[in-house]
N, C-alpha and C positions, 0 to 999 in steps of 0.2 A: 504494501500500500504505500502511496506517495503521500506522506504527512504534511508536505509542503503544498499539496494540491488536494484538499479534502473533498469528499462528494458534496455536490450542490444540494440544497434541501429539497428542490423540486424533483432531483433524481431519486431522492430517498422516498420522496412521497409516491412516485410513480412506481418504485419497486415494491413499496408496501401495498399499493392498490392491486398490482399484478398478483402478489402472493395472497391477498385477501379474496379477490374475485376469482383466483384460480385460473387467471387467462389473460392474454394480451387484448383480445377482443373486448371482453367485458370490462376490464379496466380502462381502455380507451374510450368506451361509451359513457362510462361513469365520469371520467374526468373531462370529457368533451374534446378529446383530441384524437388524432389519427392513430391506427394501429402501428403504421410505419414510425411515427415519433416515438411510440412506447418502446418498440424493438430497439431503435437507435439509443434511446436513453439508457435501457438495460445493459446493451452492449458496451457502451461508454462507461458505465458504472463497474461493469465487471473488469473492463481493462484497466480502469483507475485502481481498482481494489487488488487486482492481480489474482482473483479467484472467480470460479463460476458460481453464481448464486441461484440459478434455475437449471432444473434438468428438463429439457424439451423433447418431446416425442410427437408423432402425429396425432396421437389420441389424448395425451394427458401432459400436464406440466406439474412439476413438483420442486420442493426446495432441496438444494443440495445441503450437506451439513453446514457448510459456510453460510449458506442462505438463511437456514434456520436459526444460526447463532445471531446473524446481522438483523434479522426482522424485528425483535423486540426493540432494539436500539433504533431502528428506522422509524418506527411507530412512535416511539417516546420523542425522538427529535421533531417530528411533524406535529404531535400534540402539543409540544412545548412551544413551537412556533406559533401555532394557533392561539395558544393561551396568551403569548406575548401580543399578539396583534388585537386580541379582544381586550386586553387590559389597556393598550394604547388607545383603543377606540373609546373605551369606557372612562378614560381617566378624567374627562371633563363632565361626566354625566353621573345619575344615580345609578345604583346596582340595578341591573335589569337582564332578562333573558332566562333560559331553562337551566337550572342548576341540578345536575345528576348526581345524587349522593348514594353511596353504598354503607350500610352498617349491619352489624350482627342482629339477628333476629330478636332476641329478647330485649337487648339494650334499645334497638330502634323502637320497639313497640313500647316499651316504659318511658323512655326518655326522648327519643328523637321525635317520633310522631306527635307525642302531646306539645312540644315545642313549636310545631310549624304554624299553628294558628297566630301565635304571638309574633313569630318571623314574618308571617305574611302581612300582618298589620303594620310591621316596621318597614318592611320592604315590599311594597304592593306590585312592584313591576318585576319581581323574580317569582318564577313558576319552579317548585321543587319537584324533581322526579326521585322519588325514593325507592331504593331496591334493597329489600332485607334479605340477608342469606347468611348463615354462620359459616359458609365457606369463604376463604379468601379468594376473591375475585381480582382479576388484573385490571387496573385502572385505565390503561391505554386500550386495550383490547375491548374492555366493556364501556369505553367513552365516558368514564366518570370524571366529573370535576374533583371529587374528593372522596375519601372513604374514611369512616370511623372505624378504627380498629382498637382492639382490646388485647393486651398480653406483649410477649416479646415479639419483635418484628424481625423478619428475615432481612438480611444484609441486602440492600438493592439501591439503585439510583433515586429512589423516591424519597421526598422529603416529608418527616414526621414531626409534628408539633405537639407536644404534650399539652393536654387540655384538661386532664383530671386523674382520678386514680380510682380503681375498682379494689375494694377490700373484699377478702374471700373468708367465708366462715363455713363451719360444719354445722348441719342443723338435723333435728328430727322433730316429728309431731309428739305431742303429749301422750296420744294413743299409741305410738310405737314405744315410746319410753315406759309406759305402763306394763308392756310386755317384756321389755328388755332393760336390764340395769343401764343407767348412763355411764358412758366410758369416763374413768377417772385419769387416765393417760393415753396418750396416742395409741400405744401397742394394744389397748383394749378394743381398738376399732376392728382388729382382724377377727373378732368373733361375732361382728355384727353383719347385718345384711346392707350392703352399699349400693347406692345408686351413682352411676359412672358416666361421666360426660364423654363420649368417645372422641370428639374433636379436640379435647385438651392433649397437649404433647405429653403430658405424664400420665394420662390415662388413670389406671388404677393404683398408681404409686403416688402416695399423698406424703407431703414433707411438712413437718411442723417445726418451729423453733421457739424457744423460750430463753431469752437472754443469750448466753453462749452456746446453749444446748441446741442440738438438731437431730431430728429423728425422722426417717423416711421408712414407710412401711407400704405393704401391698395388701390393700382391702379386698375383700370377697365380694364380687358383684352379684347383685340380685337382679338388677336391671341396668341395662346399657342403652343410651339414646344419644342421638347427635343434636338434642335441643335441650337447653337448660330449663325451658319453660315445661317440657315433658317431665324432666325429673322434678321440678318444683311441684308439680300436681301429684306426682308420685309420692314425694315427701309429705305433702299435705294429707294423703290419704292413708299414711302409716306405712308405706312399704319399706322404709328403710332409712338410713342416714345419707346425707347429700353434702358434697362440698360445692357451695353455691356462692355466686357473687352477692355481695350484701345488697347491692341495688335491686336484685330480684326479691330477696326475703325480707327486706327491712320492715314493710308494713306488717307482715306476719309476726315478725319477732314482737313488735310492739303491741300487737293484738293477742299474743300468746298462742297463735295458731301453730308457731314453730318455736323451737327451744334451741338456743345456741349450746353447743357442746364444747367442752374444753376451752372455756374462755380465757385460761390463762395461757395458752399456746396460741402462736400465730401462723398462718399460712402465708405464702408469698403474696404480696400485693401485684396487681397488674395495672400498668399505665394505660390510660385512654388517649389515644392519638388521633389527630386530624391528619391524614395522609394526602398529600398531593404530589403531582409530577414535578413542580418547579415551587420555588419559594419567592423569586424576585418578580416574576411577571404574572402573578395571579390575577385573574379578573376580579373586578369589585365584588360581584355576586359571591364568589368563593370567599374572599376576605371577609365580607360582611357575614356570612354564615359562621366562619371559624370564630370571629370575635364574639357574635351573638351566643353561639353555643358554650363558648368557654365561659362567658359571664353567667349564663344559664347554670352550668353545672357547678359553679362556684356557690349557688344557692342551695344546693344539695349536700346534706352533711355527710352522707356516706360516699360522696364521689369527690370531696375536696382533698387536694394533694397534701 
């Protein structure tokens, strides 16, 4: 690759379009250019990079290994350029446009969705497209302006701003505790029925700390689910003990519907982050939502850093 002559942004955009549309003709139609121009751009890009990006045949087109490695970066460069253009265009106007937001299911239902009414009243020209999913979705591929993520973040080129903290507790219902003695130390949990969140990176391995002491144990799963709301309902029904975000069970603890177990021990806290492709050229609508939501979380006791 010639580092002194980097690929033009338009070339990267055309490469990403060809890969996404799986063909030169489809990409040309979407971009409003000729198929011949698309072919010239791809050839020029491959020559500049010194690698073949696309494998062509009479029936199909596919990415080479180098093309598959380059595609996410091309998409990110295009999205960042669009964000810069949008930010420049909006610099002298109020936040406006469609804001596409991704958030985890339980947090989104309990804290993002209820905030949208106040956000709409404050920023009436912004329309929010909220996508709730406990899986980690790609911002560029999903065309998201930002994502709310909880927990440790994988290393990437994305920008993460910490806006709050999620505390984690172990809970059970009074009904369950009437049938099973409450644990007095973490190791006692190995004899209990546990409700396990399958999307957690630690799964059935729960770690507790108390001062300098640290204890990790493997619980016995009665129910596994990829939704903390499903585990929440199971805990309320007396099915077992659950490791839950405090923001899910806070009202139940206050009302006595659930009881916090091992209050003298702590589980690892999880950061709450607003994740974007870029920091410097965020559209006003994105900045407005991040600032609004950070202030909103500051008023929730169980989410304050």
